[in-house]
C-alpha positions in Angstrom: 12.7 31.0 24.0 13.6 34.4 25.1 11.1 34.2 27.9 12.9 31.2 29.2 16.4 32.7 28.8 17.3 30.7 25.8 17.7 31.4 22.1 17.5 29.7 18.7 20.4 29.9 16.0 19.4 29.1 12.5 22.0 28.5 9.5 20.7 27.8 6.0 22.5 27.4 2.7 20.6 26.8 -0.6 21.1 23.3 -1.8 22.7 22.2 1.4 19.9 22.4 4.0 19.2 24.1 7.3 20.6 23.9 10.8 18.7 24.8 13.8 20.4 25.0 17.1 18.3 25.4 20.3 19.9 26.8 23.5 18.1 26.4 26.7 19.2 27.8 30.1 20.8 25.3 32.6 18.2 24.1 35.1 19.1 24.9 38.8 18.7 22.2 41.4 17.8 18.5 40.9 15.0 16.7 39.1 11.5 17.5 40.2 10.1 15.1 42.9 6.5 15.6 41.6 4.6 12.5 41.0 4.2 11.4 37.5 0.8 12.5 35.9 -1.4 9.3 35.7 -4.0 9.4 33.0 -7.6 8.6 34.5 -9.1 5.5 33.2 -12.4 6.6 31.4 -15.6 5.6 33.0 -17.0 2.6 31.2 -20.7 1.5 30.9 -23.0 -1.2 29.8 -25.8 1.0 28.4 -27.1 1.0 24.9 -26.0 3.9 22.6 -27.5 4.7 19.2 -24.7 6.3 17.2 -25.6 8.4 14.3 -22.7 9.8 12.1 -22.6 10.3 8.4 -18.8 10.2 8.3 -17.8 6.6 8.1 -14.5 6.9 9.7 -15.8 8.9 12.7 -18.7 6.4 13.1 -16.5 3.4 13.0 -13.9 4.8 15.4 -16.7 6.1 17.8 -18.2 2.7 17.8 -15.1 0.9 18.5 -14.2 3.2 21.3 -17.6 2.9 22.9 -17.7 -0.9 22.5 -14.3 -1.3 24.1 -15.7 0.7 27.1 -18.5 -1.8 27.4 -21.3 0.0 25.7 -23.7 -1.7 23.3 -23.6 0.3 20.1 -26.4 0.7 17.4 -24.7 2.5 14.6 -26.4 4.3 11.7 -25.1 6.5 8.9 -28.1 8.7 8.7 -31.3 9.8 10.6 -33.4 7.4 8.4 -31.3 4.4 9.2 -31.3 5.4 12.9 -35.1 5.7 12.9 -35.4 2.2 11.5 -32.9 0.8 14.0 -34.6 2.3 16.9 -37.9 0.9 15.6 -36.6 -2.6 15.2 -34.5 -2.7 18.3 -36.7 -4.2 21.3 -34.5 -3.1 24.2 -33.9 0.2 25.9 -31.8 2.9 24.2 -30.2 4.9 26.8 -28.4 7.5 24.7 -28.6 9.0 21.3 -25.0 10.1 20.1 -25.7 12.2 17.0 -23.9 14.5 14.6 -25.7 17.9 14.6 -25.3 18.5 10.9 -26.1 15.7 8.4 -27.5 15.5 4.9 -31.4 15.7 4.6 -32.1 15.9 8.5 -30.0 16.8 11.5 -29.5 15.6 14.9 -31.9 17.8 16.7 -34.8 16.8 14.5 -33.8 13.1 14.9 -33.9 13.4 18.7 -37.3 15.0 18.6 -38.7 12.1 16.5 -37.1 9.4 18.7 -37.8 11.0 22.1 -41.6 11.0 21.2 -41.5 7.2 21.0 -38.8 6.6 23.5 -39.4 8.5 26.8 -36.3 9.0 28.9 -34.0 8.9 25.8 -31.0 11.2 26.5 -29.0 12.9 23.7 -25.4 14.0 23.3 -24.8 16.1 20.2 -21.4 16.2 18.3 -20.2 18.5 15.6 -17.1 19.7 14.0 -18.7 23.0 12.8 -18.6 26.2 14.8 -21.7 27.1 16.9 -23.2 29.6 14.3 -23.3 26.8 11.8 -25.1 24.4 13.9 -27.7 27.1 14.6 -28.5 27.2 11.0 -29.3 23.5 11.0 -32.0 23.5 13.7 -30.0 24.9 16.6 -29.4 23.2 19.9 -31.7 23.6 23.0 -30.2 25.4 25.8 -28.0 23.4 28.0 -27.8 20.4 25.5 -24.9 18.1 26.0 -22.4 18.8 23.3 -19.1 17.2 22.2 -16.9 19.2 19.8 -15.2 17.2 17.1 -12.4 16.2 16.8 -12.5 14.6 20.2 -10.3 12.1 22.1 -11.2 8.7 23.3 -11.3 10.1 26.9 -13.4 13.2 26.1 -15.9 10.9 24.2 -16.3 8.5 27.1 -16.4 11.0 29.8 -19.0 13.0 27.9 -21.1 9.9 27.2 -21.0 8.9 30.9 -21.7 12.3 32.0 -24.7 12.6 29.8 -26.1 9.1 30.7 -25.8 9.9 34.3 -27.6 13.3 34.2 
């Protein structure tokens, strides 16, 4: 506030509440004529994504966001289920979108397993853990595509598109 030339006045009485008054300096000149910021429409796709996420809420939301953007999504709660899905799915899987840290086996091990049977498979890792925690669970190869959780719809869709297009 002080940096902007304003200040805050606070008054409080026990049992009665608190009042905050915010004073800002008067703006000089008219309203800005800058164009409004328009949010870019995320790039959609039609590719198939194998989504592996052990948190049900994150998996459901990610699946919904990807499907609304046109992607075909195969969703699995763990690496074992993902392996079965990949084995039974006859079509091309363009991207593995996987959590790094999961019970029993992590995303990097799953990718190595699937890539051996599906040449050309690309991978996008996601995690809510700091980098040093992911290193303890197999680490990520240098230059691996990574999406930090929590993420926005736009961040997810941009990173998926970017990874597929690499």
